[in-house]
C-alpha positions as CSV (number, residue, x, y, z in Angstrom):
1,M,-2.9,-53.7,-70.3
2,T,-2.0,-50.8,-68.0
3,C,-4.4,-48.6,-69.9
4,K,-7.3,-51.0,-69.4
5,A,-6.5,-51.3,-65.6
6,A,-6.5,-47.5,-65.3
7,V,-9.9,-47.2,-67.2
8,I,-11.4,-49.9,-64.9
9,L,-10.0,-48.2,-61.8
10,L,-11.4,-44.8,-62.9
11,G,-14.8,-46.3,-63.6
12,A,-14.9,-47.9,-60.2
13,L,-14.0,-44.7,-58.5
14,S,-16.7,-42.8,-60.3
15,F,-19.3,-45.2,-59.0
16,T,-18.2,-44.7,-55.4
17,V,-18.2,-40.9,-55.7
18,H,-21.8,-41.0,-56.9
19,A,-23.7,-41.6,-53.7
20,T,-26.9,-43.6,-53.5
21,E,-29.7,-42.9,-51.1
22,V,-29.1,-44.2,-47.6
23,F,-31.8,-45.0,-45.1
24,K,-31.8,-45.5,-41.4
25,W,-34.3,-47.5,-39.3
26,V,-34.5,-49.1,-35.9
27,D,-35.9,-52.6,-35.4
28,E,-38.1,-53.8,-32.5
29,K,-35.0,-54.8,-30.5
30,G,-33.7,-51.2,-30.7
31,K,-30.9,-52.0,-33.1
32,V,-30.1,-49.4,-35.7
33,H,-29.8,-50.4,-39.3
34,Y,-28.7,-48.7,-42.5
35,G,-29.4,-49.6,-46.1
36,S,-30.4,-48.5,-49.5
37,S,-34.0,-49.3,-48.8
38,V,-36.2,-49.7,-45.7
39,P,-38.0,-53.0,-45.3
40,E,-41.8,-52.6,-45.4
41,K,-42.1,-53.7,-41.8
42,Y,-40.1,-50.6,-40.7
43,S,-41.3,-48.1,-43.3
44,N,-42.9,-45.9,-40.6
45,K,-39.6,-45.9,-38.6
46,G,-37.2,-45.4,-41.4
47,R,-35.9,-42.0,-42.6
48,K,-33.6,-40.9,-45.4
49,L,-30.2,-39.6,-44.5
50,Q,-28.9,-36.6,-46.2
51,S,-25.8,-37.0,-48.4
52,D,-24.1,-33.7,-48.6
53,S,-21.6,-32.6,-51.1
54,P,-17.9,-32.3,-50.0
55,D,-18.3,-28.4,-50.0
56,V,-21.2,-28.5,-47.6
57,L,-19.3,-31.0,-45.4
58,E,-16.2,-28.7,-45.3
59,A,-18.4,-25.7,-44.4
60,R,-20.0,-27.6,-41.5
61,R,-16.5,-28.8,-40.3
62,R,-15.3,-25.2,-40.3
63,E,-18.4,-24.0,-38.4
64,A,-17.9,-26.7,-35.9
65,E,-14.2,-25.8,-35.4
66,E,-15.1,-22.1,-35.0
67,R,-17.8,-23.0,-32.5
68,A,-15.4,-25.2,-30.6
69,A,-12.8,-22.4,-30.5
70,R,-15.3,-19.9,-29.1
71,E,-16.5,-22.4,-26.4
72,K,-12.9,-23.1,-25.4
73,A,-12.1,-19.4,-25.1
74,A,-15.2,-18.9,-23.0
75,A,-14.3,-21.9,-20.8
76,D,-10.7,-20.6,-20.4
77,A,-11.9,-17.1,-19.4
78,L,-14.3,-18.7,-16.8
79,N,-11.4,-20.8,-15.4
80,K,-9.2,-17.8,-15.3
81,R,-11.8,-15.8,-13.3
82,Q,-12.4,-18.7,-10.9
83,N,-8.7,-19.3,-10.3
84,T,-7.9,-15.6,-9.7
85,P,-7.2,-15.0,-6.1
86,P,-9.4,-12.3,-4.5
87,P,-7.9,-8.9,-4.0
88,P,-6.1,-8.4,-0.7
89,I,-8.1,-7.0,2.1
90,V,-6.8,-3.6,3.0
91,A,-7.5,-2.1,6.4
92,A,-9.6,1.0,6.5
93,P,-7.5,4.1,7.0
94,K,-7.6,5.4,10.6
95,P,-9.6,8.5,10.9
96,K,-7.6,11.7,11.1
97,P,-7.9,13.8,14.1
98,P,-10.2,16.8,13.6
99,A,-8.6,20.1,13.0
100,G,-9.0,22.4,16.0
101,D,-7.3,23.9,19.1
102,A,-7.0,20.7,21.1
103,S,-5.2,17.6,20.0
104,C,-6.8,14.1,20.4
105,A,-4.7,13.4,23.5
106,E,-6.0,16.6,25.1
107,K,-9.6,15.7,24.3
108,W,-9.2,12.3,25.8
109,N,-7.6,13.8,28.9
110,E,-10.5,16.2,29.3
111,Y,-13.0,13.3,28.9
112,K,-11.2,11.1,31.5
113,A,-11.1,14.0,34.0
114,S,-14.9,14.5,33.5
115,I,-15.5,10.8,34.1
116,D,-13.3,10.9,37.2
117,C,-15.2,13.9,38.5
118,F,-18.6,12.3,38.1
119,A,-17.5,8.9,39.7
120,P,-18.1,9.9,43.3
121,F,-21.7,11.0,42.5
122,V,-22.7,7.7,40.9
123,R,-25.4,5.8,42.9
124,G,-25.5,2.1,43.3
125,N,-28.1,1.7,40.5
126,G,-25.9,3.6,38.0
127,T,-27.6,6.9,38.0
128,V,-25.8,10.2,38.8
129,R,-26.8,12.6,41.5
130,E,-28.0,16.1,40.3
131,E,-25.4,18.0,42.3
132,A,-22.6,16.4,40.1
133,F,-23.7,18.5,37.1
134,A,-23.1,21.7,39.1
135,V,-19.6,20.6,40.1
136,C,-18.3,18.6,37.1
137,P,-17.9,19.7,33.5
138,T,-19.9,17.5,31.0
139,V,-17.5,16.4,28.3
140,K,-18.6,14.0,25.5
141,Q,-16.4,11.1,24.3
142,P,-14.1,12.4,21.6
143,V,-15.3,11.5,18.0
144,N,-12.8,10.9,15.2
145,C,-10.0,10.4,17.6
146,P,-8.4,7.0,18.1
147,T,-8.8,5.5,21.5
148,P,-5.5,5.9,23.5
149,V,-3.6,2.7,24.0
150,G,-4.1,1.2,27.5
151,S,-7.4,3.0,28.1
152,S,-10.4,1.1,29.3
153,D,-13.9,1.7,27.9
154,R,-16.2,3.2,30.5
């Protein structure tokens, strides 16, 4: 009796393993139907579904897993870049005083003395009288020297 049950069970399993053709169609209400044949009314809307072997299905599953892993890695890298704080802002280094005979403090003192010398010769409209250039030395504002603390821009 057990032997007959086993034979019947094996026979039933062999029928389920052997796949039949499966069709898919959509009716006029938009409902999707599946079956072993398409009714004539929907023959132009029906299509045969592929039944792949287990090996093909396994290969597709592996491809999908690999693609998902690549997409996850790309998304993680993008999130990491977006969540990384910007580098700290570093102040530009102060310019070094130029090498020469006079230090920056001496250059600024010479410049201020020149400005003070020209001050009495400045007219009301901001121009300077010509005789000032015969009396006062013309000194340009020091370049590459930091402005002394407490000085005002003139």
